[in-house]
C-alpha positions as CSV (number, residue, x, y, z in Angstrom):
1,M,81.3,125.6,106.3
2,K,78.8,125.0,108.9
3,R,79.6,125.6,112.8
4,Q,78.7,121.8,113.0
5,E,81.3,120.9,110.7
6,F,83.8,123.4,112.2
7,I,83.0,121.4,115.6
8,H,83.5,118.0,114.3
9,L,86.6,119.2,112.7
10,H,87.9,120.5,115.7
11,M,87.0,117.3,117.8
12,L,89.5,115.3,115.2
13,L,92.3,118.0,115.5
14,F,92.0,117.3,119.2
15,E,92.3,114.0,118.9
16,V,95.3,114.1,116.9
17,R,96.5,116.6,118.9
18,E,95.9,114.3,122.2
19,Y,97.7,111.4,120.0
20,L,100.5,113.5,119.1
21,K,101.4,114.6,122.9
22,R,101.2,111.1,124.0
23,D,103.1,109.0,121.6
24,E,105.6,111.8,120.1
25,S,106.6,113.2,123.2
26,V,105.2,116.8,121.9
27,P,106.1,119.6,124.8
28,D,103.3,121.3,126.0
29,A,105.1,124.4,124.6
30,V,103.8,123.7,121.1
31,F,100.3,124.0,121.3
32,A,100.7,126.9,123.9
33,Q,98.5,129.6,121.3
34,Y,95.8,126.5,121.1
35,N,95.5,126.1,125.0
36,T,95.0,129.6,125.4
37,Q,91.7,129.6,123.6
38,L,88.9,129.4,125.6
39,V,86.9,126.9,123.2
40,R,87.2,123.4,123.3
41,P,85.3,120.7,120.8
42,Y,82.6,119.7,123.6
43,D,81.9,123.5,123.8
44,I,79.0,122.9,121.4
45,H,77.2,126.2,122.2
46,R,80.4,128.1,121.2
47,G,80.2,130.2,117.7
48,K,81.1,129.2,114.2
49,D,83.9,131.4,114.6
50,A,85.5,130.2,117.9
51,H,85.6,126.6,116.9
52,A,87.0,127.9,113.0
53,T,89.8,129.9,115.0
54,A,90.6,126.7,117.2
55,V,90.7,124.4,114.1
56,R,93.0,126.9,112.5
57,H,95.7,126.9,115.7
58,L,95.3,122.9,116.0
59,S,95.8,122.8,111.9
60,R,98.8,124.8,111.9
61,H,100.1,123.3,115.0
62,C,99.9,119.8,113.7
63,S,101.1,120.3,110.2
64,Q,104.0,121.6,111.8
65,L,104.8,118.7,113.5
66,V,104.0,116.3,110.9
67,T,106.3,118.3,108.9
68,E,109.4,118.3,111.5
69,S,109.0,114.6,111.9
70,H,109.0,113.9,108.1
71,Q,112.1,116.1,108.0
72,Q,113.9,114.2,110.6
73,I,112.7,110.9,108.8
74,H,114.0,112.4,105.4
75,T,117.5,113.3,106.8
76,S,118.4,110.7,109.1
77,S,117.8,107.8,105.7
78,T,119.9,110.3,103.6
79,E,122.8,110.8,106.0
80,T,125.8,108.1,105.0
81,P,126.9,105.8,107.9
82,P,130.9,106.8,108.9
83,S,133.5,104.9,107.4
């Protein structure tokens, strides 16, 4: 991937992060690893490696949240109501 492509992907994942934090009541601790990074999507002067690392952190945390949410939905739909 080119640096510009990593920057675009970084921005998309950053927006997903903001959506999840806003709509899913996700605690800040979930993205603690990303928050320690010094690069944000608007830091277009930063190198490809910095954006690639940010993309890895964001994608890992977002996929973890989606997986957990899916498991909760699946679990609640397969539970039988008490008799």
